[in-house]
C-alpha positions, 0 to 999 in steps of 0.5 A, a space after each residue: 599530458 604524458 601518453 603511455 609508452 607503447 609497451 605500457 598497458 592502457 588504464 581502463 577508466 571504465 572497465 566493463 562489469 561483465 560480458 553481457 548486460 540485460 535490462 529488467 525491473 527491480 523487485 527489492 521494494 515496491 518502487 520497481 526501478 529499471 535496472 541493468 544487470 551485468 553477467 559474466 559467464 552466465 552469472 550475475 556480476 553487477 546491478 546498476 540503475 537504468 538511466 533510460 527508465 522513467 521511474 528512477 532515471 538511473 538512480 539506484 539504492 542500496 537495496 537495488 544494488 544488493 539484488 545480487 545477494 537476494 538472488 544468490 541468497 542461501 535461504 532460497 528454496 530449491 524443491 517442492 516440500 511436503 510436510 512429514 512432521 508436526 506443523 510448525 517444526 519445519 520437517 519436510 521431504 522433497 518431492 517432484 513438481 508433478 506430485 506437488 501440483 497433484 496434491 494442490 490440485 486435489 485439495 483445490 478441486 474438491 473445494 471448488 466442487 463443494 464450496 469455493 469459499 473454503 479456499 482463502 487465497 491471500 498474497 503478500 508483497 505480490 506484484 501480480 495482483 491483476 493475475 491473482 485476483 482474476 484467478 480467485 474470481 475464476 475459482 469463485 472464492 470471495 476470500 482473496 486479498 493482498 497485503 494492502 489491508 495491513 499496509 495502505 488501504 485507508 490511504 488508498 480508500 481515503 484518496 479514491 473516495 475523495 480525489 479519485 486518486 491518492 498519495 503513495 503510488 497513485 500521485 506525486 508532488 509537482 517536483 518541477 514547480 512546487 514551492 512548499 512540500 509537506 511530507 506526512 508520515 513518509 518513510 524512506 523505504 518505499 518509492 525511494 528513488 523517485 522521491 530522492 530525485 524529486 527532493 533534489 529538484 526542490 532543494 536546488 530551487 530553494 523550495 521549503 520541505 517540511 517533514 511531519 513525523 514523530 521520527 526524523 530519519 531519511 527524507 526528514 533529515 534533509 527537510 528544512 523543518 521537522 515537525 515531531 508530531 505525536 503519533 495518531 494526531 496528524 488529523 488534528 494538526 490538519 484540522 488546525 491548519 484548516 481552521 486557520 485558513 478558513 479564519 483568514 479566508 485564504 482559500 481558493 473558492 474559485 477552484 472549489 466551485 469549478 472542481 469539487 462538490 463544495 457548492 452542492 446542496 446537502 439536504 437538512 432533514 434530521 431523522 429523515 431517510 434523505 438527511 445528509 444526501 445531496 439534493 438532486 433533480 429528476 435525472 439524479 444530478 446534484 443541485 446548487 443554489 444559483 444566486 443569479 436565478 434565486 433557485 436551485 440549478 444543476 451544480 455542473 452548469 457553467 452559467 450559474 453563480 453558486 452560493 457556498 454558504 447559507 440555508 435554502 428552501 427548495 421547491 418541494 419545501 425541503 431545506 439544504 445547505 452547500 457543502 462548503 457551509 458544512 465545512 466552515 461550520 465544522 472546522 471554524 469550531 474553536 475545538 480545532 484552533 491551534 491553542 486547542 490542539 497544540 498540547 495533544 499534537 505536541 506542536 506549539 500553537 505558534 508553529 501551527 499558525 506559522 505553517 498555515 500562513 506559509 501554506 497560504 503565502 506559497 499558494 496565493 502569493 506565488 501562483 505558478 503560471 504555465 503558458 499552456 492553453 487548455 480546454 476544460 470538460 465544459 468547453 471553456 477555453 483557458 489561455 494558461 494553466 494557473 496553479 498553487 505551488 503547495 504539495 502534500 505527500 503522505 504514507 504509512 505514518 498516517 495510514 497505520 492508525 485506527 483513525 487513518 482513513 479520516 486523517 487521510 481525508 483531512 489532508 485531502 480537504 486541506 489540499 482542496 481548500 488551497 486549490 492544490 490538487 493537480 494544478 501546476 505546483 501541487 499534488 498531481 495524479 499519475 495515470 490511470 488516475 483520477 478515477 470516478 468517485 468512488 471507482 466503478 468496480 464493486 467487490 464480487 459476491 455472486 457466483 455465475 453458472 460456471 462457478 466464477 464470481 461476477 466480479 473480482 473479489 476486491 473492489 469499491 463499495 458504493 453503498 450498503 447494497 454492495 457489502 459482502 454479507 449474508 441475509 442477516 448482515 453477517 460477514 461472508 468473507 473469512 477476513 470480514 472485509 466488506 462487512 458492517 464491521 469494516 465496510 470500505 475495506 478495498 484491499 481486504 484484511 489479511 491481518 484477520 485471516 488466520 485468527 478467523 480461519 482458526 476460529 471458523 468465523 464466520 465458517 470453517 475453511 479447508 485450505 489457506 493458500 498464501 504467497 510471499 506472506 510472512 504471516 507467522 512473523 513480521 507480518 503478524 499482529 499478535 505473533 505468538 498466538 498467530 503461530 499457535 493458531 496455525 498449529 492448533 488442533 480440534 477435539 478430533 486431533 485435526 488441524 483447525 486450518 486443515 491445509 496450508 499451501 505456501 509459495 515463496 522463494 525463501 525459507 522464511 519463518 512462515 515456511 515451517 507452518 505449511 503443509 505444502 511448499 511451492 518454491 518460487 523463483 527469484 525476480 531475476 529468473 521469471 517473467 512479471 508484468 508490472 501492469 496498469 491494471 494493478 499497481 502502476 509505475 506511471 509518473 504524472 506526465 506519462 502512463 508507464 508499465 513494465 516487465 521482468 524477464 528471465 535474466 538467468 536460468 534458475 537451474 544454473 544459478 548456484 551460490 556455491 559450486 557444491 550446491 545442488 541445482 534448484 528446481 523452482 517455478 514462478 508462482 504465477 505460472 504454477 497458479 495457471 497450471 493449477 487452474 488448468 488442472 482443476 478446469 477453471 473458466 478461462 484457463 482451459 481450452 474446449 478439449 480441457 488442455 491448458 489455455 496458457 503455456 505459462 505466465 509469459 504466454 498469459 501476459 501476452 494473450 490474456 484479454 481482460 476486455 476486448 483489446 485490453 491486456 496486462 500490458 499497454 505497449 506494442 499491442 496489435 498484430 504488428 505492435 502498432 497500437 498502444 493501450 488497446 488492441 489485439 494481442 501481439 505475439 512479439 510484445 514481450 520481445 518489444 519490451 525487452 528491446 525497449 529496456 523492459 518498459 513502455 511509456 505513453 506520454 500524456 499530451 502537453 495540454 492534458 497534464 494538469 487539471 486531469 479531473 476536468 481537462 477535456 484533452 486528458 479525459 478524452 485521452 484516458 477514455 481512448 486508452 481505456 483508463 476511464 469508461 467515459 469522459 465525464 468530469 470528476 467532481 472531487 468530494 469534500 463531502 462523501 455521500 457514500 459515507 452518509 448512506 452508511 450513517 443513514 443505514 445505521 440510523 434505521 433507513 434503507 433496505 440494508 441496515 447493520 445488525 444492532 451491534 454495529 449501528 453505533 460504530 457505523 453511525 459514529 465513524 461514517 461521517 461524511 466530513 473528516 473527523 478525528 478521534 483518539 486511536 483505539 488502543 489509547 482510548 480503550 485501555 483503562 488508565 492507558 495514558 498513565 499505564 502506557 505513556 509512550 507511543 511505539 512505532 516502526 520505521 523502514 530504512 532505505 537500505 531494507 524492505 521487510 524481512 526479505 531484504 533484511 536477510 540479504 548478506 550485503 544489506 546485513 552489513 549495514 544493520 544486522 540487529 535493531 535497537 529501541 530508540 528513545 530520546 535522551 530526555 525519555 531515558 532520563 525520565 525512566 532511569 534508563 541509560 544509553 544501551 541499557 537492556 529494557 523491558 517494554 510492555 503493552 496491554 498485550 505483551 512484554 518484550 526485552 530489548 536493548 535501548 539506544 538514545 537518539 535525538 531524532 524522535 519526539 520525546 513521547 515516542 519510541 521507535 525501531 527499524 521494522 522486520 530486522 528481528 528474525 526467528 532463529 533457524 529461519 532464512 538459513 541464518 547462522 544460529 547465533 546471528 544477531 538478528 535472532 539473538 538481539 533483533 526483535 519485533 514490536 509485533 509481539 506487543 501488538 494485539 490483532 484485536 482492540 483492547 475491548 476484544 470486539 473488533 480487529 485492531 483496525 480502522 473501522 472504515 477500511 479495516 486497515 491494521 492499526 500497527 502504529 496505535 501501539 502504546 507502551 511502558 518502559 523500564 530498565 531490565 533486570 541486570 541478571 538477564 543475558 544480552 539477548 532479546 525476548 521473547 525467544 522461540 524454539 529455533 526452527 529446525 532445518 538445514 544448518 547454515 553454512 558457516 563458510 563466509 559469503 564471498 560472492 565475486 571471488 571467482 571473478 577476481 580469480 579470473 583476472 
């Protein structure tokens, strides 16, 4: 090989992207990957994945790489703003921070003196809910929630009330050992890099991947089999699989008896106050029927031979049957046979039968055996870990339906019957899960002497006594969460806040404070009316929602509706804690948390040389400042001065309980402790030195069977994840749900008002059920008038509106189409790229159609959140996102067709985005080539028409 002559410059095959590199955590989606940020002369030059980070191991998607243009977005807010014109017109004057904070503190202070519930504090894609929830608790308002109510609450609740963990962020498939993976409703925007890494491992081993989704994109495109299911019928499909497994007796009874409540006795006393509850001994412990002794014994005993079918007479004369008996009785019913559900699901019966056989074959003919000795919670020693290599993973596609809670429980029932929860090869818990079922923290509702709530506003209801209702059973929360209408709404109901605040239902509020929540546009059902509610005035000419405080880093559609705008930093300019107290980033083999820290100083970061300096502050620090100004408990010292300097100081010094703070790593005065210990003043620097994250490995003998593994339970208790080390029995049958059903039948001290009784009795079935999604069931002649389902997908390259304003990501897609199967187009007389009208029972839009073969023929779909309101995000007035982009949201009502409840899951309050039913027809040829509806453009600074060419200055320097 020829060597370069001494005079020739050497070719640098690995040029440095900058002069400095720093590590932090991405915020371009909820994946929270580790990134390395390169800088040149103090400006961000390049973002790459951090190979050392446990979440993404160096892999980075388009969103993460485009974080540069998120940080340098023209839409960034730069100063606090005070409204000077009519609300909704976007007319503001810039003010200084002292004035902004004085105004906000004045409003909030008066509310707290008068009635803390007059503040509704709701956050969107907030990754600091451990702080915001605590702040709301200290303020004393029950009216706090985050975005989960319209995103994933029935997924979380369905799992936490069944498994003590859940799909999505609290568990993962066993990527190393699974032979068969079923992905149900999994979009590629969320957790994308870990899933891509995992799918690569499965592909390399030849495992089978099945995608269940009405649309085939992303992960589904590389699946070995695509099941193009009709939206909202996933639960029926799961029941048909369960039917086949029960009929063939291909279930893991040993697993069920060891780790679930399959053998627990359920009382049969129709009409009685104890009907459907578990039979218990005098100490409240569940009983089973022991075949050895011929009598009832403690279900947790290790020396029993429990019956799983049959009816038995207890010593007191009551009769009871095991849970598994009820499971078999229900799902062996012919109504769940493949032939009975095939047409409704859009899946051939033979396909259903084959999938059931394949699941059983993978689970029972190819068990995974790991030579790892372990001891279970009852002291029994096991020489190896044996598991079923079948994994299920699910996301928003099954969750965003009015039947989503029970669908999620149906999938968990399928897993449990196969013995495929936290065994080698199956779904695995990620620490700090599993939790007791249900988790112990109940929603706060009583105010203490200092005005703070007795617990955080969000939590888990154990029975009717935990509902946040008044003496007459009416809602106490402005969103109606934790009421008889939506009892298990563990994440709150953000999608109901604006309507209820406008209507004064159940009372009027004074201030709506929101963070990162684009509730006037792509996060709103019933978009047009929502904008009207935000601007509506009462008979006296005052706004029905008197004050709106909005915090965000960008000028979204929502900014125009605020009275006071608090400009947030970008994610590269502030401290954040990605805490185990919040939405963890753990993997199945380790507990992990992480931070963000300022990579650059906000004041010095300009997109162009002629741009004015920005004066922005991280909202978390602003929140603590406001708390100190109004004297909230825990936020001031005895002399009234602020307890915390800023959010970074809070992260280090705040303790939720003695020794428990937001971060688990390097605790103790010298950083020698993990998970529990006194605050360490150098903790944040230790994180920075370690790439921005901490990782505590689960002991090898504790990595599976976490719900009943002595080593794991002891480890989790030591780290504070569990309050005790008792085993967690997984719940095929939910006594919590049965308690609500009994209340609806007239039993107990807390009973629902008359108008809710039938609803609660119907949907609080202790075993999973399926019912037609409400929109299809309640619209008269709905199947004929609106024959198509309409859903959204989210692409890997965008994540909600704050990604689709990104200059680099816009080059991938700057507008969306309504995608339909060519056969669907032919049935409706529509050609490829025709403009069409799309109508629901609620509204009508005009969009451009495009043919796609990757969709179930009775479904149409589009990319979510690409459509923009003109004038927002500082996009050009003729930007394609505003002219041709659109939202399906305009077609979605926030209430059911009957108008009696929110358009939501009746158990959890989860927004039923994907219940939407539509009709399509070719649009009038006389129309122009833009989407409808078109709203009046939002006023504001004109978009700079100079091309965004970030990086030109770096090339000039060469």
